[in-house]
N, C-alpha and C positions, 0 to 999 in steps of 0.2 A: 427115468427114475419112476421105481416104482412106488404104489402107495404105503407098502409094508416099511419104507425106511423111515429108520427112528435116530434122529442124533440127540447124546444126551451127553452129558458133563459127571464125568467120575473119580472118585479117586482113586489113591494106591491100592487098595482091596478089593476094589471092584476091577479095577486090571491087572491085578494080579487072576483073579478070578478066569477070564480071558486067558491065560500063559501059551494054552494050546494053537488057541488062534492067532496071538501073536506072533508066535512060530512061524506058523504058518505063511502068513501075511509076510512076517520077515524075509521067507525063504526065499518068496515070489516077487518080491521088490527088489531083495539085493542081489539075486544069483544074476538075474539080468547085467546088460551093460546100462550104465558103463564102470558099472561096480564089480563083476565077475566075483563076486567075495567067494572063499575056498570054505570048503566043508568044513572045516577045520573052526573058521570065522562062526559061518551060521549055526555049527552046533552049541557057539558058545553064546549067542544069542540072551540063552535062559538067564545063564548068570550075569550079564549085562543088565538083561530085565531087573533081577533082582538087586542088583547094587543101583540101578536109576530109580528104583520105587522105593528104596531104605531114606531118599533124601526127603527131607522136610518137607512136607508140603505139597508132595509131587501130587499128578494128579494128569489129568485129561479129559478129552471129549473123542467117542465116538461115535461109529456109524457102522448100524447095521440092516443088513437086509433081509427081515425075516429074524430069524437066528443066528445070521451069518454076518462077523465081524468084515466089513468091505473097505473099512478107514478107522484112522487112530491118526491122534496127534496126544505126544505126552512128552511131557518137562515139571521141573518144580523153581521157586524162585532160589535165584541167584544168590548165592552168599555173600560178605563182605570184600573177599579176596577170592580172587582163581582159586577154583581146587587144584589138587597134587596129586600124586602119586598113580595114575594111571598112564597108559602110553599115552594117552589122546589128552589128559588134562595137562601132562608134562612138555609134549609137543606143544599143544596151542599156548600154552604158557611163554615158551622161548620164541614163540613166532610175532606174538604181539608185544606193541609200541604202549606203552605207559597210557598215552592217549586211548588208544583201542579198550583195552584193559579195563581203564575205568569204565567202559560202556557196555563190560560183559558182567559187572554184577550187580550187588543190590542198587535199585529195587529192578534191575531185572527180571526175568523171565527166560528161565533157559528152554530152547524147546529140543530136545533132544532124538526123538521121533518125530515123521513126519508119514504115512504109509496108506496109502491106496491100492486096494486089490487090482491088479491092472486091467482086468476087463469093464473095471467099471472108471477108469483114467476118461478124463477129457470132459465131465458131467459138471464139474463146479466143486466137487465132495472137497477135493484137496484145499480149495481158496475157500470153503466155509469152512471148513477145520481150522485152516491158521488166523482165519479172521476173528471167528469166536473163541480160541483159545485166547488171544492176546487183546481181544476188545478190554479187561477191565485193567491193563498193566500198560503204565506208564511207557515202559521198555522192552524190548527184547531179542535175543539171541537166540542162531544158528549154524553148524556147521554142515556142508553136503561137498559131493563132487562136486568141480567146477562144470562140468557137464553132462549133470543130473539133469534133468525135465524139469525138474522143481525149482532149479536153479532160477530158470524164465519166469514163473511164477513168483518166485520172490522179489524178483526185479519189478516185476508190474504192478507186484502191490507195495512200491516203493520203498521195497529193503533195502540197505545201504551194503554193498561189497566193500569188506572191509580189506583183508590179507589172504594170504595161501600157506598152506604149511602142509607137511607130509604125515601121516601115520602110521604106521606099519605098513609102507610102502604105499597109501591108497593116499591122494592129492587130495586135499580138502579146501575148501574155502569158506569166511568166517559172512557173513549175515549179520547186520544189524536194524535193529527197528527202534522208532521213537513214535510213542501216540500222536497224532495232531493235534496241537496246540488249540487249547480255548482261547478264543477272544471277546471280546464284546460284554456284551449283556450274559450270554451262555456261561460263561467264565465265573462272573460274579454271580450266577445260579450255582453254579458246583459247589464255589466254596462259601455262600452262605447257608448247603446243606438242601 
């Protein structure tokens, strides 16, 4: 990796400032296999981004090489109930059991997107983004294509495959993550502040 690569946490406002670079990155990542997203779906990314960033607490982590965005992860804190009203939310709600649904609501973190520029993949950027983004949370969840290369990363990092479902003809799999439990003196130290 270049010395000019910078990793930083950003809020929704800063993510919105990257909207054109995020769309280019999205197109590179999701027009390829296994996604093969249609031009219509690729063009709708900006609208989905706006909806994502309107969620309370939305933010993420970006990786830039000089001024070019090469990786991003973003999402928001889950609400007390599963979201509804979009094709994704409704398909997810119909697919999960009550036990799984409990792992997809507060205090979990929703990971909406994890994208790494294809020419920068296999350098540990995705792993670094994922680790940094969830490190302060007790739990997190995401959905991806079951054949996406990132699914291997999630399994390697201890994410648990929960269920499969389809949305707009795309197969999806839900992964959940639980923070490691602190034991012994480290748990007491954290509890005391």
